[in-house]
All heavy atoms as a GROMACS GRO file, in nm:
protein
  612
    1LEU      N    1  14.395  23.830   5.392
    1LEU     CA    2  14.462  23.842   5.263
    1LEU      C    3  14.524  23.981   5.246
    1LEU      O    4  14.634  23.994   5.193
    1LEU     CB    5  14.362  23.815   5.149
    1LEU     CG    6  14.314  23.670   5.138
    1LEU    CD1    7  14.197  23.658   5.041
    1LEU    CD2    8  14.427  23.581   5.093
    2ARG      N    9  14.450  24.081   5.289
    2ARG     CA   10  14.503  24.217   5.278
    2ARG      C   11  14.629  24.234   5.363
    2ARG      O   12  14.723  24.300   5.321
    2ARG     CB   13  14.400  24.320   5.320
    2ARG     CG   14  14.299  24.347   5.214
    2ARG     CD   15  14.210  24.460   5.256
    2ARG     NE   16  14.128  24.501   5.144
    2ARG     CZ   17  14.024  24.577   5.155
    2ARG    NH1   18  13.986  24.620   5.272
    2ARG    NH2   19  13.954  24.610   5.049
    3ALA      N   20  14.629  24.175   5.482
    3ALA     CA   21  14.746  24.185   5.570
    3ALA      C   22  14.869  24.124   5.505
    3ALA      O   23  14.982  24.162   5.537
    3ALA     CB   24  14.717  24.116   5.704
    4ARG      N   25  14.849  24.034   5.411
    4ARG     CA   26  14.960  23.971   5.339
    4ARG      C   27  14.987  24.037   5.206
    4ARG      O   28  15.061  23.984   5.123
    4ARG     CB   29  14.933  23.822   5.322
    4ARG     CG   30  14.931  23.751   5.456
    4ARG     CD   31  14.912  23.604   5.437
    4ARG     NE   32  14.915  23.538   5.565
    4ARG     CZ   33  15.014  23.459   5.606
    4ARG    NH1   34  15.116  23.436   5.528
    4ARG    NH2   35  15.009  23.402   5.723
    5GLY      N   36  14.922  24.152   5.183
    5GLY     CA   37  14.952  24.230   5.063
    5GLY      C   38  14.864  24.202   4.942
    5GLY      O   39  14.890  24.254   4.834
    6ALA      N   40  14.761  24.122   4.958
    6ALA     CA   41  14.674  24.092   4.845
    6ALA      C   42  14.582  24.210   4.816
    6ALA      O   43  14.540  24.281   4.906
    6ALA     CB   44  14.590  23.967   4.874
    7ASP      N   45  14.552  24.229   4.689
    7ASP     CA   46  14.458  24.332   4.645
    7ASP      C   47  14.326  24.263   4.612
    7ASP      O   48  14.319  24.182   4.522
    7ASP     CB   49  14.513  24.403   4.521
    7ASP     CG   50  14.424  24.515   4.473
    7ASP    OD1   51  14.303  24.512   4.499
    7ASP    OD2   52  14.477  24.607   4.408
    8LEU      N   53  14.225  24.297   4.692
    8LEU     CA   54  14.093  24.239   4.670
    8LEU      C   55  14.010  24.336   4.587
    8LEU      O   56  14.007  24.453   4.618
    8LEU     CB   57  14.022  24.211   4.803
    8LEU     CG   58  14.097  24.118   4.899
    8LEU    CD1   59  14.027  24.112   5.032
    8LEU    CD2   60  14.110  23.980   4.840
    9PRO      N   61  13.947  24.298   4.485
    9PRO     CA   62  13.930  24.163   4.432
    9PRO      C   63  14.025  24.130   4.318
    9PRO      O   64  14.007  24.028   4.252
    9PRO     CB   65  13.786  24.165   4.383
    9PRO     CG   66  13.772  24.304   4.328
    9PRO     CD   67  13.853  24.389   4.422
   10ARG      N   68  14.125  24.214   4.293
   10ARG     CA   69  14.215  24.187   4.180
   10ARG      C   70  14.284  24.052   4.194
   10ARG      O   71  14.288  23.972   4.101
   10ARG     CB   72  14.319  24.297   4.165
   10ARG     CG   73  14.400  24.282   4.036
   10ARG     CD   74  14.521  24.371   4.031
   10ARG     NE   75  14.618  24.313   4.124
   10ARG     CZ   76  14.708  24.382   4.192
   10ARG    NH1   77  14.717  24.512   4.180
   10ARG    NH2   78  14.791  24.322   4.275
   11ASP      N   79  14.340  24.025   4.313
   11ASP     CA   80  14.414  23.900   4.334
   11ASP      C   81  14.323  23.783   4.373
   11ASP      O   82  14.350  23.669   4.336
   11ASP     CB   83  14.519  23.920   4.443
   11ASP     CG   84  14.623  24.024   4.405
   11ASP    OD1   85  14.653  24.036   4.284
   11ASP    OD2   86  14.672  24.095   4.494
   12PHE      N   87  14.220  23.811   4.448
   12PHE     CA   88  14.126  23.709   4.494
   12PHE      C   89  13.985  23.764   4.489
   12PHE      O   90  13.961  23.875   4.535
   12PHE     CB   91  14.154  23.668   4.640
   12PHE     CG   92  14.285  23.600   4.661
   12PHE    CD1   93  14.398  23.673   4.695
   12PHE    CD2   94  14.297  23.463   4.646
   12PHE    CE1   95  14.520  23.612   4.716
   12PHE    CE2   96  14.419  23.400   4.666
   12PHE     CZ   97  14.531  23.475   4.701
   13SER      N   98  13.893  23.688   4.435
   13SER     CA   99  13.752  23.721   4.443
   13SER      C  100  13.692  23.636   4.555
   13SER      O  101  13.722  23.517   4.566
   13SER     CB  102  13.680  23.691   4.312
   13SER     OG  103  13.714  23.787   4.215
   14ILE      N  104  13.609  23.697   4.637
   14ILE     CA  105  13.550  23.627   4.751
   14ILE      C  106  13.399  23.640   4.743
   14ILE      O  107  13.346  23.748   4.716
   14ILE     CB  108  13.602  23.687   4.884
   14ILE    CG1  109  13.753  23.677   4.891
   14ILE    CG2  110  13.537  23.617   5.002
   14ILE    CD1  111  13.814  23.747   5.010
   15THR      N  112  13.330  23.528   4.767
   15THR     CA  113  13.184  23.530   4.768
   15THR      C  114  13.132  23.469   4.897
   15THR      O  115  13.200  23.389   4.961
   15THR     CB  116  13.123  23.454   4.649
   15THR    OG1  117  13.164  23.318   4.656
   15THR    CG2  118  13.166  23.513   4.517
   16GLY      N  119  13.012  23.506   4.931
   16GLY     CA  120  12.948  23.452   5.050
   16GLY      C  121  12.819  23.382   5.013
   16GLY      O  122  12.781  23.373   4.896
   17HIS      N  123  12.751  23.337   5.115
   17HIS     CA  124  12.627  23.262   5.097
   17HIS      C  125  12.523  23.320   5.192
   17HIS      O  126  12.556  23.363   5.301
   17HIS     CB  127  12.655  23.115   5.132
   17HIS     CG  128  12.544  23.024   5.100
   17HIS    ND1  129  12.452  22.985   5.193
   17HIS    CD2  130  12.506  22.966   4.983
   17HIS    CE1  131  12.364  22.905   5.135
   17HIS    NE2  132  12.395  22.892   5.009
   18ASP      N  133  12.400  23.324   5.152
   18ASP     CA  134  12.286  23.371   5.232
   18ASP      C  135  12.268  23.522   5.234
   18ASP      O  136  12.174  23.571   5.294
   18ASP     CB  137  12.290  23.320   5.376
   18ASP     CG  138  12.257  23.172   5.385
   18ASP    OD1  139  12.202  23.117   5.288
   18ASP    OD2  140  12.285  23.112   5.489
   19ASN      N  141  12.355  23.599   5.175
   19ASN     CA  142  12.341  23.744   5.167
   19ASN      C  143  12.306  23.807   5.301
   19ASN      O  144  12.212  23.885   5.313
   19ASN     CB  145  12.237  23.782   5.060
   19ASN     CG  146  12.246  23.928   5.021
   19ASN    OD1  147  12.354  23.984   5.012
   19ASN    ND2  148  12.133  23.992   4.999
   20LEU      N  149  12.380  23.775   5.402
   20LEU     CA  150  12.358  23.833   5.535
   20LEU      C  151  12.377  23.984   5.530
   20LEU      O  152  12.449  24.036   5.445
   20LEU     CB  153  12.455  23.771   5.636
   20LEU     CG  154  12.444  23.620   5.655
   20LEU    CD1  155  12.556  23.570   5.746
   20LEU    CD2  156  12.308  23.583   5.710
   21ASP      N  157  12.312  24.055   5.622
   21ASP     CA  158  12.321  24.201   5.626
   21ASP      C  159  12.466  24.251   5.631
   21ASP      O  160  12.499  24.352   5.571
   21ASP     CB  161  12.244  24.257   5.746
   21ASP     CG  162  12.094  24.239   5.732
   21ASP    OD1  163  12.046  24.223   5.618
   21ASP    OD2  164  12.025  24.241   5.835
   22ILE      N  165  12.551  24.178   5.700
   22ILE     CA  166  12.690  24.222   5.714
   22ILE      C  167  12.765  24.222   5.581
   22ILE      O  168  12.865  24.292   5.565
   22ILE     CB  169  12.765  24.135   5.819
   22ILE    CG1  170  12.894  24.204   5.862
   22ILE    CG2  171  12.789  23.995   5.766
   22ILE    CD1  172  12.960  24.144   5.982
   23ALA      N  173  12.714  24.148   5.482
   23ALA     CA  174  12.780  24.142   5.351
   23ALA      C  175  12.792  24.280   5.287
   23ALA      O  176  12.884  24.306   5.211
   23ALA     CB  177  12.706  24.047   5.257
   24ASN      N  178  12.700  24.368   5.320
   24ASN     CA  179  12.702  24.503   5.264
   24ASN      C  180  12.783  24.599   5.351
   24ASN      O  181  12.812  24.711   5.311
   24ASN     CB  182  12.559  24.554   5.249
   24ASN     CG  183  12.547  24.662   5.145
   24ASN    OD1  184  12.619  24.663   5.046
   24ASN    ND2  185  12.457  24.754   5.167
   25LEU      N  186  12.821  24.556   5.471
   25LEU     CA  187  12.890  24.644   5.565
   25LEU      C  188  13.041  24.624   5.569
   25LEU      O  189  13.114  24.713   5.607
   25LEU     CB  190  12.833  24.622   5.707
   25LEU     CG  191  12.683  24.648   5.721
   25LEU    CD1  192  12.636  24.610   5.862
   25LEU    CD2  193  12.649  24.793   5.690
   26VAL      N  194  13.088  24.506   5.530
   26VAL     CA  195  13.232  24.478   5.534
   26VAL      C  196  13.301  24.546   5.416
   26VAL      O  197  13.238  24.587   5.319
   26VAL     CB  198  13.261  24.326   5.533
   26VAL    CG1  199  13.208  24.261   5.658
   26VAL    CG2  200  13.204  24.260   5.409
   27GLU      N  201  13.432  24.559   5.424
   27GLU     CA  202  13.510  24.623   5.317
   27GLU      C  203  13.608  24.523   5.261
   27GLU      O  204  13.691  24.470   5.336
   27GLU     CB  205  13.583  24.744   5.373
   27GLU     CG  206  13.667  24.820   5.274
   27GLU     CD  207  13.589  24.869   5.151
   27GLU    OE1  208  13.473  24.910   5.162
   27GLU    OE2  209  13.647  24.862   5.042
   28PRO      N  210  13.604  24.488   5.134
   28PRO     CA  211  13.505  24.534   5.038
   28PRO      C  212  13.371  24.463   5.060
   28PRO      O  213  13.366  24.356   5.121
   28PRO     CB  214  13.566  24.493   4.903
   28PRO     CG  215  13.647  24.372   4.934
   28PRO     CD  216  13.701  24.396   5.074
   29GLY      N  217  13.263  24.522   5.008
   29GLY     CA  218  13.132  24.458   5.017
   29GLY      C  219  13.139  24.317   4.960
   29GLY      O  220  13.204  24.293   4.858
   30LEU      N  221  13.076  24.223   5.028
   30LEU     CA  222  13.089  24.082   4.993
   30LEU      C  223  12.982  24.038   4.893
   30LEU      O  224  12.863  24.042   4.922
   30LEU     CB  225  13.078  23.996   5.120
   30LEU     CG  226  13.094  23.847   5.104
   30LEU    CD1  227  13.234  23.812   5.055
   30LEU    CD2  228  13.065  23.777   5.236
   31THR      N  229  13.025  23.998   4.774
   31THR     CA  230  12.934  23.938   4.676
   31THR      C  231  12.874  23.814   4.741
   31THR      O  232  12.944  23.737   4.806
   31THR     CB  233  13.009  23.900   4.548
   31THR    OG1  234  13.056  24.020   4.487
   31THR    CG2  235  12.919  23.825   4.451
   32SER      N  236  12.744  23.796   4.725
   32SER     CA  237  12.677  23.688   4.796
   32SER      C  238  12.561  23.633   4.714
   32SER      O  239  12.512  23.696   4.622
   32SER     CB  240  12.627  23.741   4.931
   32SER     OG  241  12.579  23.638   5.012
   33ALA      N  242  12.517  23.515   4.754
   33ALA     CA  243  12.400  23.453   4.692
   33ALA      C  244  12.281  23.473   4.786
   33ALA      O  245  12.288  23.440   4.904
   33ALA     CB  246  12.423  23.304   4.669
   34ARG      N  247  12.174  23.531   4.732
   34ARG     CA  248  12.050  23.548   4.811
   34ARG      C  249  11.966  23.423   4.789
   34ARG      O  250  11.926  23.392   4.678
   34ARG     CB  251  11.975  23.672   4.765
   34ARG     CG  252  11.846  23.696   4.843
   34ARG     CD  253  11.773  23.820   4.796
   34ARG     NE  254  11.854  23.938   4.827
   34ARG     CZ  255  11.875  24.038   4.741
   34ARG    NH1  256  11.824  24.035   4.619
   34ARG    NH2  257  11.949  24.141   4.776
   35MET      N  258  11.943  23.352   4.898
   35MET     CA  259  11.868  23.227   4.892
   35MET      C  260  11.720  23.252   4.920
   35MET      O  261  11.686  23.344   4.993
   35MET     CB  262  11.924  23.129   4.997
   35MET     CG  263  12.074  23.104   4.983
   35MET     SD  264  12.123  23.040   4.823
   35MET     CE  265  12.049  22.879   4.830
   36PRO      N  266  11.631  23.168   4.864
   36PRO     CA  267  11.487  23.183   4.888
   36PRO      C  268  11.450  23.126   5.026
   36PRO      O  269  11.383  23.022   5.038
   36PRO     CB  270  11.424  23.104   4.774
   36PRO     CG  271  11.525  22.999   4.742
   36PRO     CD  272  11.659  23.063   4.767
   37VAL      N  273  11.494  23.193   5.131
   37VAL     CA  274  11.481  23.143   5.268
   37VAL      C  275  11.335  23.120   5.307
   37VAL      O  276  11.302  23.019   5.369
   37VAL     CB  277  11.551  23.238   5.367
   37VAL    CG1  278  11.531  23.194   5.510
   37VAL    CG2  279  11.699  23.248   5.334
   38ARG      N  280  11.248  23.212   5.272
   38ARG     CA  281  11.106  23.196   5.311
   38ARG      C  282  11.045  23.072   5.245
   38ARG      O  283  10.971  22.997   5.308
   38ARG     CB  284  11.027  23.320   5.276
   38ARG     CG  285  11.060  23.434   5.367
   38ARG     CD  286  10.983  23.558   5.331
   38ARG     NE  287  11.035  23.668   5.410
   38ARG     CZ  288  10.960  23.760   5.465
   38ARG    NH1  289  10.831  23.760   5.447
   38ARG    NH2  290  11.015  23.856   5.536
   39ARG      N  291  11.076  23.051   5.119
   39ARG     CA  292  11.024  22.933   5.051
   39ARG      C  293  11.079  22.806   5.114
   39ARG      O  294  11.007  22.708   5.135
   39ARG     CB  295  11.057  22.938   4.902
   39ARG     CG  296  11.000  22.821   4.826
   39ARG     CD  297  11.013  22.836   4.676
   39ARG     NE  298  10.965  22.715   4.612
   39ARG     CZ  299  11.022  22.658   4.508
   39ARG    NH1  300  11.127  22.712   4.451
   39ARG    NH2  301  10.973  22.548   4.457
   40MET      N  302  11.209  22.806   5.145
   40MET     CA  303  11.270  22.689   5.208
   40MET      C  304  11.205  22.663   5.344
   40MET      O  305  11.177  22.548   5.380
   40MET     CB  306  11.421  22.710   5.224
   40MET     CG  307  11.494  22.715   5.090
   40MET     SD  308  11.675  22.729   5.091
   40MET     CE  309  11.716  22.824   5.231
   41ALA      N  310  11.178  22.770   5.419
   41ALA     CA  311  11.116  22.755   5.551
   41ALA      C  312  10.974  22.700   5.538
   41ALA      O  313  10.933  22.612   5.616
   41ALA     CB  314  11.115  22.889   5.623
   42ARG      N  315  10.896  22.750   5.441
   42ARG     CA  316  10.759  22.700   5.422
   42ARG      C  317  10.759  22.551   5.393
   42ARG      O  318  10.678  22.475   5.447
   42ARG     CB  319  10.690  22.775   5.309
   42ARG     CG  320  10.635  22.910   5.351
   42ARG     CD  321  10.540  22.968   5.247
   42ARG     NE  322  10.600  22.985   5.115
   42ARG     CZ  323  10.661  23.096   5.074
   42ARG    NH1  324  10.673  23.199   5.154
   42ARG    NH2  325  10.711  23.103   4.953
   43LEU      N  326  10.850  22.507   5.308
   43LEU     CA  327  10.857  22.364   5.275
   43LEU      C  328  10.897  22.282   5.398
   43LEU      O  329  10.839  22.175   5.423
   43LEU     CB  330  10.957  22.340   5.161
   43LEU     CG  331  10.914  22.390   5.024
   43LEU    CD1  332  11.030  22.381   4.925
   43LEU    CD2  333  10.795  22.310   4.973
   44ALA      N  334  10.992  22.330   5.475
   44ALA     CA  335  11.037  22.259   5.594
   44ALA      C  336  10.925  22.251   5.698
   44ALA      O  337  10.902  22.145   5.759
   44ALA     CB  338  11.160  22.327   5.654
   45VAL      N  339  10.852  22.360   5.719
   45VAL     CA  340  10.743  22.361   5.816
   45VAL      C  341  10.631  22.268   5.771
   45VAL      O  342  10.574  22.194   5.853
   45VAL     CB  343  10.692  22.505   5.839
   45VAL    CG1  344  10.561  22.505   5.917
   45VAL    CG2  345  10.798  22.588   5.911
   46ALA      N  346  10.599  22.267   5.643
   46ALA     CA  347  10.496  22.176   5.593
   46ALA      C  348  10.534  22.030   5.620
   46ALA      O  349  10.450  21.949   5.662
   46ALA     CB  350  10.474  22.199   5.444
   47GLN      N  351  10.661  21.997   5.600
   47GLN     CA  352  10.708  21.861   5.628
   47GLN      C  353  10.698  21.830   5.777
   47GLN      O  354  10.657  21.722   5.818
   47GLN     CB  355  10.853  21.843   5.581
   47GLN     CG  356  10.872  21.844   5.430
   47GLN     CD  357  10.828  21.714   5.366
   47GLN    OE1  358  10.710  21.695   5.342
   47GLN    NE2  359  10.922  21.627   5.338
   48LEU      N  360  10.737  21.926   5.859
   48LEU     CA  361  10.733  21.907   6.005
   48LEU      C  362  10.589  21.888   6.053
   48LEU      O  363  10.562  21.800   6.134
   48LEU     CB  364  10.797  22.027   6.075
   48LEU     CG  365  10.805  22.020   6.226
   48LEU    CD1  366  10.881  21.896   6.271
   48LEU    CD2  367  10.868  22.146   6.281
   49ILE      N  368  10.497  21.968   6.003
   49ILE     CA  369  10.356  21.955   6.042
   49ILE      C  370  10.304  21.817   6.003
   49ILE      O  371  10.235  21.751   6.081
   49ILE     CB  372  10.272  22.067   5.979
   49ILE    CG1  373  10.305  22.200   6.048
   49ILE    CG2  374  10.123  22.037   5.990
   49ILE    CD1  375  10.246  22.322   5.979
   50ALA      N  376  10.337  21.771   5.884
   50ALA     CA  377  10.295  21.637   5.841
   50ALA      C  378  10.349  21.531   5.936
   50ALA      O  379  10.277  21.437   5.973
   50ALA     CB  380  10.340  21.612   5.698
   51LEU      N  381  10.474  21.544   5.979
   51LEU     CA  382  10.531  21.448   6.073
   51LEU      C  383  10.458  21.450   6.206
   51LEU      O  384  10.423  21.345   6.262
   51LEU     CB  385  10.680  21.478   6.097
   51LEU     CG  386  10.777  21.435   5.988
   51LEU    CD1  387  10.915  21.493   6.014
   51LEU    CD2  388  10.784  21.283   5.982
   52VAL      N  389  10.433  21.570   6.259
   52VAL     CA  390  10.365  21.584   6.388
   52VAL      C  391  10.224  21.527   6.380
   52VAL      O  392  10.176  21.464   6.474
   52VAL     CB  393  10.363  21.733   6.432
   52VAL    CG1  394  10.270  21.754   6.549
   52VAL    CG2  395  10.504  21.779   6.466
   53GLU      N  396  10.156  21.547   6.269
   53GLU     CA  397  10.020  21.498   6.251
   53GLU      C  398  10.016  21.354   6.203
   53GLU      O  399   9.911  21.302   6.168
   53GLU     CB  400   9.944  21.590   6.155
   53GLU     CG  401   9.924  21.729   6.212
   53GLU     CD  402   9.852  21.824   6.118
   53GLU    OE1  403   9.832  21.789   5.998
   53GLU    OE2  404   9.815  21.934   6.163
   54LYS      N  405  10.133  21.290   6.203
   54LYS     CA  406  10.147  21.149   6.164
   54LYS      C  407  10.091  21.120   6.025
   54LYS      O  408  10.033  21.015   5.998
   54LYS     CB  409  10.085  21.058   6.269
   54LYS     CG  410  10.150  21.073   6.406
   54LYS     CD  411  10.108  20.965   6.498
   54LYS     CE  412  10.159  20.977   6.638
   54LYS     NZ  413  10.282  21.036   6.668
   55GLN      N  414  10.107  21.214   5.937
   55GLN     CA  415  10.068  21.196   5.798
   55GLN      C  416  10.188  21.139   5.722
   55GLN      O  417  10.302  21.158   5.763
   55GLN     CB  418  10.027  21.330   5.735
   55GLN     CG  419   9.905  21.392   5.797
   55GLN     CD  420   9.876  21.530   5.740
   55GLN    OE1  421   9.950  21.581   5.658
   55GLN    NE2  422   9.766  21.588   5.784
   56PRO      N  423  10.162  21.071   5.611
   56PRO     CA  424  10.274  21.020   5.532
   56PRO      C  425  10.362  21.134   5.483
   56PRO      O  426  10.312  21.236   5.437
   56PRO     CB  427  10.207  20.949   5.414
   56PRO     CG  428  10.062  20.941   5.446
   56PRO     CD  429  10.033  21.040   5.553
   57VAL      N  430  10.489  21.116   5.498
   57VAL     CA  431  10.585  21.218   5.453
   57VAL      C  432  10.676  21.152   5.351
   57VAL      O  433  10.738  21.051   5.378
   57VAL     CB  434  10.669  21.273   5.571
   57VAL    CG1  435  10.769  21.375   5.521
   57VAL    CG2  436  10.578  21.334   5.677
   58ARG      N  437  10.681  21.211   5.235
   58ARG     CA  438  10.768  21.157   5.131
   58ARG      C  439  10.896  21.240   5.127
   58ARG      O  440  10.898  21.355   5.170
   58ARG     CB  441  10.699  21.155   4.996
   58ARG     CG  442  10.658  21.291   4.947
   58ARG     CD  443  10.583  21.279   4.813
   58ARG     NE  444  10.544  21.410   4.767
   58ARG     CZ  445  10.620  21.491   4.693
   58ARG    NH1  446  10.741  21.455   4.657
   58ARG    NH2  447  10.577  21.610   4.656
   59ALA      N  448  10.998  21.180   5.076
   59ALA     CA  449  11.125  21.252   5.061
   59ALA      C  450  11.101  21.374   4.972
   59ALA      O  451  11.030  21.366   4.872
   59ALA     CB  452  11.231  21.161   5.001
   60LEU      N  453  11.158  21.484   5.011
   60LEU     CA  454  11.138  21.608   4.937
   60LEU      C  455  11.269  21.648   4.872
   60LEU      O  456  11.372  21.662   4.937
   60LEU     CB  457  11.092  21.719   5.031
   60LEU     CG  458  11.075  21.857   4.970
   60LEU    CD1  459  10.965  21.856   4.863
   60LEU    CD2  460  11.043  21.959   5.077
   61GLN      N  461  11.262  21.664   4.743
   61GLN     CA  462  11.377  21.714   4.669
   61GLN      C  463  11.325  21.820   4.573
   61GLN      O  464  11.233  21.794   4.496
   61GLN     CB  465  11.447  21.603   4.591
   61GLN     CG  466  11.568  21.652   4.516
   61GLN     CD  467  11.642  21.537   4.446
   61GLN    OE1  468  11.606  21.421   4.459
   61GLN    NE2  469  11.744  21.571   4.373
   62THR      N  470  11.379  21.938   4.582
   62THR     CA  471  11.333  22.046   4.497
   62THR      C  472  11.450  22.133   4.456
   62THR      O  473  11.554  22.132   4.521
   62THR     CB  474  11.224  22.131   4.568
   62THR    OG1  475  11.169  22.224   4.476
   62THR    CG2  476  11.280  22.204   4.687
   63THR      N  477  11.432  22.204   4.349
   63THR     CA  478  11.535  22.294   4.301
   63THR      C  479  11.484  22.437   4.317
   63THR      O  480  11.371  22.466   4.281
   63THR     CB  481  11.566  22.269   4.152
   63THR    OG1  482  11.609  22.134   4.138
   63THR    CG2  483  11.673  22.362   4.100
   64MET      N  484  11.568  22.521   4.373
   64MET     CA  485  11.534  22.661   4.392
   64MET      C  486  11.647  22.746   4.336
   64MET      O  487  11.763  22.707   4.342
   64MET     CB  488  11.515  22.693   4.539
   64MET     CG  489  11.402  22.620   4.603
   64MET     SD  490  11.387  22.668   4.775
   64MET     CE  491  11.284  22.537   4.834
   65SER      N  492  11.610  22.860   4.285
   65SER     CA  493  11.711  22.950   4.228
   65SER      C  494  11.759  23.048   4.333
   65SER      O  495  11.681  23.099   4.412
   65SER     CB  496  11.652  23.027   4.110
   65SER     OG  497  11.618  22.939   4.007
   66ALA      N  498  11.887  23.072   4.330
   66ALA     CA  499  11.946  23.176   4.414
   66ALA      C  500  11.973  23.297   4.326
   66ALA      O  501  11.988  23.284   4.204
   66ALA     CB  502  12.076  23.127   4.475
   67GLU      N  503  11.977  23.413   4.387
   67GLU     CA  504  12.006  23.536   4.313
   67GLU      C  505  12.145  23.586   4.353
   67GLU      O  506  12.174  23.599   4.471
   67GLU     CB  507  11.902  23.642   4.348
   67GLU     CG  508  11.928  23.776   4.285
   67GLU     CD  509  11.834  23.884   4.338
   67GLU    OE1  510  11.745  23.855   4.418
   67GLU    OE2  511  11.854  24.000   4.299
   68LEU      N  512  12.229  23.612   4.256
   68LEU     CA  513  12.361  23.665   4.284
   68LEU      C  514  12.350  23.814   4.313
   68LEU      O  515  12.289  23.889   4.236
   68LEU     CB  516  12.455  23.642   4.165
   68LEU     CG  517  12.599  23.689   4.188
   68LEU    CD1  518  12.665  23.607   4.299
   68LEU    CD2  519  12.679  23.678   4.060
   69VAL      N  520  12.410  23.856   4.425
   69VAL     CA  521  12.413  23.996   4.462
   69VAL      C  522  12.559  24.041   4.453
   69VAL      O  523  12.638  24.021   4.545
   69VAL     CB  524  12.359  24.018   4.606
   69VAL    CG1  525  12.360  24.166   4.642
   69VAL    CG2  526  12.219  23.960   4.619
   70PRO      N  527  12.598  24.097   4.337
   70PRO     CA  528  12.739  24.134   4.319
   70PRO      C  529  12.775  24.258   4.400
   70PRO      O  530  12.698  24.354   4.407
   70PRO     CB  531  12.750  24.161   4.169
   70PRO     CG  532  12.611  24.182   4.120
   70PRO     CD  533  12.518  24.120   4.219
   71ARG      N  534  12.892  24.251   4.462
   71ARG     CA  535  12.947  24.365   4.535
   71ARG      C  536  13.096  24.373   4.502
   71ARG      O  537  13.146  24.303   4.416
   71ARG     CB  538  12.922  24.348   4.685
   71ARG     CG  539  12.773  24.354   4.722
   71ARG     CD  540  12.754  24.362   4.873
   71ARG     NE  541  12.614  24.366   4.909
   71ARG     CZ  542  12.541  24.260   4.940
   71ARG    NH1  543  12.594  24.139   4.941
   71ARG    NH2  544  12.414  24.274   4.972
   72ALA      N  545  13.167  24.455   4.576
   72ALA     CA  546  13.305  24.486   4.542
   72ALA      C  547  13.407  24.375   4.569
   72ALA      O  548  13.523  24.388   4.533
   72ALA     CB  549  13.349  24.613   4.617
   73SER      N  550  13.365  24.264   4.630
   73SER     CA  551  13.462  24.157   4.659
   73SER      C  552  13.490  24.068   4.538
   73SER      O  553  13.573  23.977   4.547
   73SER     CB  554  13.412  24.069   4.775
   73SER     OG  555  13.298  23.996   4.736
   74THR      N  556  13.423  24.096   4.427
   74THR     CA  557  13.449  24.021   4.303
   74THR      C  558  13.458  24.119   4.188
   74THR      O  559  13.407  24.230   4.195
   74THR     CB  560  13.336  23.919   4.274
   74THR    OG1  561  13.212  23.987   4.267
   74THR    CG2  562  13.330  23.809   4.378
   75VAL      N  563  13.522  24.076   4.083
   75VAL     CA  564  13.526  24.157   3.961
   75VAL      C  565  13.453  24.084   3.851
   75VAL      O  566  13.450  23.961   3.848
   75VAL     CB  567  13.670  24.188   3.916
   75VAL    CG1  568  13.738  24.281   4.014
   75VAL    CG2  569  13.752  24.064   3.896
   76GLU      N  570  13.393  24.157   3.760
   76GLU     CA  571  13.323  24.096   3.650
   76GLU      C  572  13.424  24.033   3.556
   76GLU      O  573  13.527  24.093   3.523
   76GLU     CB  574  13.242  24.201   3.575
   76GLU     CG  575  13.150  24.142   3.471
   76GLU     CD  576  13.056  24.244   3.411
   76GLU    OE1  577  13.029  24.346   3.476
   76GLU    OE2  578  13.012  24.221   3.297
   77ARG      N  579  13.396  23.911   3.517
   77ARG     CA  580  13.486  23.838   3.427
   77ARG      C  581  13.472  23.891   3.287
   77ARG      O  582  13.361  23.914   3.238
   77ARG     CB  583  13.449  23.690   3.431
   77ARG     CG  584  13.547  23.603   3.363
   77ARG     CD  585  13.510  23.459   3.387
   77ARG     NE  586  13.536  23.385   3.266
   77ARG     CZ  587  13.493  23.264   3.242
   77ARG    NH1  588  13.420  23.203   3.330
   77ARG    NH2  589  13.523  23.204   3.130
   78GLU      N  590  13.584  23.911   3.221
   78GLU     CA  591  13.582  23.958   3.083
   78GLU      C  592  13.539  23.845   2.989
   78GLU      O  593  13.571  23.730   3.012
   78GLU     CB  594  13.721  24.008   3.042
   78GLU     CG  595  13.765  24.131   3.119
   78GLU     CD  596  13.903  24.178   3.074
   78GLU    OE1  597  13.946  24.140   2.964
   78GLU    OE2  598  13.964  24.252   3.151
   79ALA      N  599  13.464  23.881   2.886
   79ALA     CA  600  13.421  23.782   2.787
   79ALA      C  601  13.541  23.725   2.716
   79ALA      O  602  13.635  23.797   2.683
   79ALA     CB  603  13.324  23.845   2.689
   80GLU      N  604  13.539  23.596   2.691
   80GLU     CA  605  13.653  23.531   2.624
   80GLU      C  606  13.627  23.518   2.477
   80GLU      O  607  13.522  23.511   2.429
   80GLU     CB  608  13.678  23.394   2.686
   80GLU     CG  609  13.722  23.406   2.830
   80GLU     CD  610  13.746  23.271   2.893
   80GLU    OE1  611  13.756  23.169   2.821
   80GLU    OE2  612  13.756  23.266   3.014
   0.00000   0.00000   0.00000
């Protein structure tokens, strides 16, 4: 976008997912969502262990909150 003359984040706001370490190293810093990876992994491993041990496994549906990590790739929206 910059090569085409765009001003980030004035012209475009960009966000990422998973809040990877590189999000803080790129220019501009990439606004990202920090996911509860450890909690997701614990749930997945528990399901896998149940499968391996031939225990009943029920469908798992859960809601988890992500945390927004704002950086320079987005601008704060003005109140309307």
